[in-house]
N, C-alpha and C positions, 0 to 999 in steps of 0.2 A: 649898503653893502651889509653895516654891522650889523643890520637885521637878520638878514637871509644867513649868516655866517653863527650869527646866535644862535638863530632856528633850525640850521642842520646839527648842529653841537646838541643841543638838548632829546631835537630826534635821533640823534647818533646813543647820547641817554637813556632814551626810552625806550629801545632793540635789544643793548643794549642787557634792561634790565627785564625784558618779556622775551628774549628768543631761547633763556635756556631752560623757561617755561613752556615754551613749545615743546622745545626739544623732549622736556622728562615727559610733558601728551604725549608723544609721538610714539616714544618708546614704550611706552606703559600700555598704551590701545597694541602693538606690538603684540606686547607678552602673554597680553589678556589674547589675541587670537590665535598665538602657538598652544595656549596651555590649552584655548578648548578644540583647538585640533588635535593635542594631545588625549584627550578625553577622549572626544570622539571616535578615536582608533581603540585606541587601550577600555577605555570600556570604566579608568577612574576618578574619581575625583581630585582633581591633582590641587594639594597645598604647596607653598613653597615657604623658604626660611631662604634666602640667600644673603649673605656681609659679608659687603664687598667691605674697604676702605670708601671712603666720601668724603667729600669736600663741603661747608659750609661756608657763608658768608660769602662776602662781595671778594673779602682776601683769602680761596677759598684755600680754609684752616683743614688742616685732612682729620678726622674721627672717624679712628675704630669700633665696627660694628662686632658687637656682640651680641649671648642672649638674654633678655631683659626681661618683666614683667608687663612692658606691653606687647612684648611676641608672645608673652601665650594665652594671654585674651584674646588677642589676633587670631591665635590657633583655634584653642575654643570655642572661640564665636565660630569662626569654619569649621569646625567636628562639629558639633553642638545641627549647623546645617544638615548636616550632610542626612541624606536616609538611610538606614539602618541596613537596609542590602545591597548597598553598594559603595565598593570596594575603595578607600585614600592611598592614596603614592603618594607621599612629601619627600619631596626635593628639598637635601642640604645643604649647607656650604656652611661652617661658620667652622669657627676655633674656640667654639663655645661659651661660656655664661653662668649665670648665678644658677645654681645648684635646684633652686626650687622653681624658678621658672622652666626648666632643664624637668624637672621631678614633674611638673602637672601635665606638663604638653605631655612625658611618656605615660604617663599613667589616665591621661584622655585618651590620648591615640588605641595604648591597650585594651579600654573599654570599649570601645569603639566595634560590634560584633561582622560586621563582612571585614575584610580580609583588609588589611596592612600591608606598604610596601611603605620603604622607605627607599632615598634613591642617591646615592651619593656619586655627583662626577669627581670630584677633585677631593676636598676632605670633608668631616664630620669629627672632631676633637672635645674631648672633655663630655661638656652635655648633650653636642652632636649625635659622641655616642651611647647616652646612657637611650638617649630617644631610637634611636637605633634600636636599642637592642629589645624597644615592646612592639616591634613593627613583628609581622611572621614573615619577611623575606627583606633582607638587605642586597639590595642593588646595589658594586660597586663595578668602577670602572677598574680594571687592571694596574692602571696607578692609583687609586686610588686610596683612602687612609683614614682609619677610623685611631681613637686615642687610648688609654688609660682613665683610667674615674679614681686616680687619686686622690683626696680633698689637700685643697689648695687652701694654708692660712696665712691671712693680712697682717704683720705683721712691720706697720709706719706702713713704708714704701716694698717691704719685702715680702716676696710671697713664698710661703713656706709648707715644702711636701710637710701634710701630714706624716706619714710614713718614718722620715727622714730626722720627726721630731720623736715621737718615741724612740728612736735606734739612738739616738744621741743619751738619754735617759739610763738608755740597757747597758749602755758603752759606758757613760761612767757614773752610773750610780747616785740613786733622788740622794743622799748626803752631796752629794758634789756641783750639782746645778743649784741652777735661780728658781727661788719661786712663782718666778714669773713661765721659768721656760717647763717648772712643772704644772702651773696655772695653763702653758698651753699642749702640754701632751695631754692631759685631764681633755681636752675641747679634738685633741687630738684622735684620741683614741675613740669619741662618742662620736663625729667624725664621720670615720673607718664603720665603726658597726651601722651607722645611721645608711651610709649608701651602701652598704653591701645588702640592707637589709632590703631598701629601695629596688636596685641591684637584682637580688632571689626572686622578690614578687611579683618582679616584671615579666623574669620569664622561666619562675617552678613549673606555668604550666606545661609550657615543650620541652623540659629538660627533667623536671623531675628533683626534690630536695638536691641529693647529694652531688645531683652536676650544675642544680641551677648555685650553689654554691661554690662551689669549687670554680668554677666560671666566677664570679663572684672578687675571692679569696684574692685571683690573675690579676683584674683589673685594677683591685686597692690596693694589693699588701708592698707597690713601691716596689716592683722586680725593675718598675719599666723608671723612667725619665718622664715626668706629665707633660711630654710634646716628642712620644715616643711612636716615629709611624709603624699602625699597625697594620700591614697592607691585608691585602681580601682572602691572600693562600694563609695568611697567618691567622686570620677571623676564623678560616673554614675551618684552618687545625682546632682552636680552642672552641668548635663548635657548631660557630652561627651560622646561624639559616643565608650565607649569600649566597649570591649569585653575579660571577663574572661577566659581564658583558650591561651597555647601557644602549633603548634606540639612538638614534641621530638624532631627532628634537631633540630630544634631551641637551643636546651639545648646542644646537642652533639657539635656545632659552637661550642656557648661559654667559651668549653671545649680547642678548640685552639686558645683563647687569652688568653693566662694564664697571671698572677699575677706574680711578680717580686718575684721570693721565697726571703723571707728574710731569715736574720741567726738565727732564733728562729718560727717556722711556728707558729702561733695562734690557727688556726683550726686545726684539725687531726680526722682523722674516720676512721674504716674501710669500704669499698665500699660494697653495699647488692644490691642483697643480696647474704650472705654467701655461700658459695661452703662448697656443703651436702658435711658432714662427711661422711667414710663410717664405714659401720657396723661395729662394735668389732667380731672377731672370740672369739666361742663359747670353750670349751675345753673337748674333749670328755675326761670325767673317768672312 
């Protein structure tokens, strides 16, 4: 009896370790099948960069994903392996990330000879917006958003917007701020100029030098906070090549990148359309 209980215990342990891997393989296969379907239907090479909150380890510790060097290496490999005459559609869902990684992806996408499309189902903030600027077209859901590109400097655990650092020095005067603040202001000024240069190089072929610089200043000047949502309509007002509306397959694909489950789900709903309710039988009197 004791041996059977012990065997069942270890069997449950093994299943609990293996089952998540089986689930992952199944959902990965479903993603690839749907991506192939989208590619066949629309005729472009699909590359996805989906950053969800993920849970890792036995205790399911949440990890927040963002654009990093591993992403840039993978996307560059995908772009290099795409035939020059094959259009690319890059599906982006990200809060942003490293400027280095995002700019590498954007430059590689821009250099691809065929048509480039960036698809934004929900949001592509900061570095995601930088990548979107490299595309010939930006397809957005009507509720999707982009974000400003004002550089953010780290000071300890604080994230400081570069335009705000320059504004502090301007308002208080050089003589009334610390050497540390002056150093931050110097770096902030360089960061803004560098970001504007990257933006101009990405879009000047489409807009011309003057209009490209105008858009670059608008996105980096600190007029908006870094998390300000630039809607599809506002992006069109800026002059970006935005197309509102996405193929249904994109939403199906996003369902296959589930968010890590929380202990208390914050959003619940009954899927629509509802199943029709069978009519009640009438009693014959």
